[in-house]
C-alpha positions in Angstrom: 106.4 95.2 74.9 104.2 93.2 77.1 100.9 94.7 78.5 99.1 92.9 81.3 95.4 93.3 82.4 94.3 93.0 86.0 90.6 93.4 86.8 88.7 93.7 90.1 85.8 95.7 91.6 88.2 97.5 94.0 85.4 98.5 96.4 87.8 99.8 97.7 91.3 99.4 96.1 93.3 98.1 99.0 97.0 97.2 99.7 96.6 93.7 98.5 95.5 95.0 95.2 98.3 97.4 95.2 100.8 94.8 95.9 99.5 92.7 93.0 99.9 95.6 90.7 103.3 96.3 91.7 104.4 92.7 91.2 102.7 92.7 87.7 104.6 95.9 86.9 107.8 94.3 87.7 107.2 91.4 85.4 105.9 93.3 82.3 106.1 96.7 80.6 102.6 98.2 81.1 99.6 97.5 83.3 96.0 97.9 82.5 93.8 98.0 85.6 90.1 97.2 84.8 87.6 98.6 87.2 84.9 96.0 87.0 81.2 96.5 87.8 81.8 100.2 86.8 78.0 100.6 86.5 77.5 99.7 90.2 77.7 102.2 93.1 75.9 103.4 96.3 75.2 99.9 97.6 76.8 98.0 100.6 78.7 95.8 98.2 79.7 98.6 95.7 79.6 101.8 97.5 82.0 103.8 95.3 81.4 105.1 91.7 83.6 104.0 88.8 85.1 107.6 88.8 85.9 107.4 92.5 87.6 104.0 92.1 89.5 105.3 88.9 90.8 108.2 91.1 91.7 105.8 94.0 93.8 103.7 91.7 95.3 106.4 89.7 96.5 108.3 92.8 97.8 105.0 94.3 99.7 104.1 91.2 101.6 107.5 91.0 104.4 106.0 92.9 105.1 103.2 90.4 107.8 103.3 87.9 105.5 101.8 85.2 103.0 102.9 82.6 99.6 102.1 83.7 96.0 102.7 82.4 92.9 102.5 84.6 89.7 101.8 82.6 86.2 101.3 83.8 84.6 98.0 82.7 80.6 97.9 82.9 79.1 94.6 83.8 77.7 92.9 80.8 76.0 89.8 82.4 76.6 87.7 79.4 79.7 85.5 80.1 80.0 84.2 76.5 80.9 87.7 75.2 82.4 89.1 78.4 86.1 88.8 77.2 85.4 90.6 73.8 83.6 93.4 75.9 86.5 93.8 78.2 88.9 93.9 75.1 86.8 96.6 73.5 86.9 98.8 76.6 90.6 98.3 77.2 94.0 99.0 75.6 95.2 95.9 73.9 96.8 93.4 76.4 98.8 90.2 76.1 98.2 88.6 79.6 95.4 88.6 82.1 96.0 88.3 85.7 93.3 86.8 87.9 92.5 84.2 90.5 88.8 84.2 89.9 87.8 80.8 88.4 85.2 82.2 86.0 87.5 85.1 84.9 90.3 82.6 84.2 88.1 80.3 82.4 86.6 83.0 80.1 89.9 84.5 79.2 91.4 80.9 78.6 88.5 80.1 76.4 89.1 83.3 74.5 92.8 82.3 73.9 94.3 84.9 76.3 97.2 83.8 78.5 96.2 83.9 82.1 98.5 84.1 85.1 97.5 83.7 88.6 98.1 86.8 90.7 99.4 86.3 94.3 97.2 86.9 97.4 98.4 89.1 100.0 97.1 88.9 103.7 93.6 87.7 102.6 92.4 87.7 106.2 92.3 91.6 106.3 92.9 92.7 102.9 89.5 92.2 101.5 87.0 94.8 100.3 84.3 93.2 102.6 86.4 93.5 105.7 87.4 97.1 104.9 83.9 98.2 104.1 82.7 96.6 107.4 85.4 98.5 109.4 84.3 101.8 107.7 80.7 101.2 108.7 81.7 100.1 112.3 84.2 103.0 112.8 87.1 100.5 112.8 90.6 100.9 111.6 90.6 100.8 107.8 93.1 103.4 106.7 96.2 101.3 107.2 94.7 98.6 104.8 94.6 100.9 101.8 97.2 103.1 99.9 97.2 106.8 100.9 95.6 107.8 97.6 92.5 105.7 98.6 92.2 107.4 101.9 92.4 110.8 100.1 89.5 109.9 97.7 87.4 108.3 100.4 87.7 111.4 102.4 87.1 113.6 99.5 83.8 111.9 98.6 82.8 111.4 102.2 82.7 107.7 101.5 82.6 106.4 105.1 79.4 108.5 105.8 78.0 107.2 102.4 78.6 103.7 103.3 77.1 104.3 106.8 74.0 105.6 105.2 73.6 102.9 102.7 74.0 100.4 105.5 71.3 101.8 107.6 67.8 100.1 107.5 64.5 101.7 107.3 63.0 98.9 109.3 62.5 99.8 113.0 64.4 97.5 115.3 62.3 94.7 116.7 60.3 94.2 113.4 
């Protein structure tokens, strides 16, 4: 049995992430999705809580015919021990999937096999783009799985992001 690990901030989990998880699930037996920066929330870059992101991903993965686990991973800010931290917070895995050069390097130095994950429509399928569309009342729902829309609406995430993005500095100052 092969188990793979895929980590991201998922702010929010979007259709590009979903396509990657589906492809990983086609290649191996079980998928662990690590919700990175789990200790971060209520900021423009990280508006959603770890629990909200776990719900987004769990609801989105219901359709897959694969065993999946979603685990929050808090930031450690110590790269030399980051992989062992991830391993202590996650079910055991055989392969890590990432395109992030630092993440790839850290896993490889720890002796973990790393596979590059494909990128899907990176022009639109980026968390920053989706968050910007949310704050500007743009079209974002078609860029995320239905489970994500459900959670964002449940937690009033668009309004939260709008409030977070507001400035307390009067215009012209």
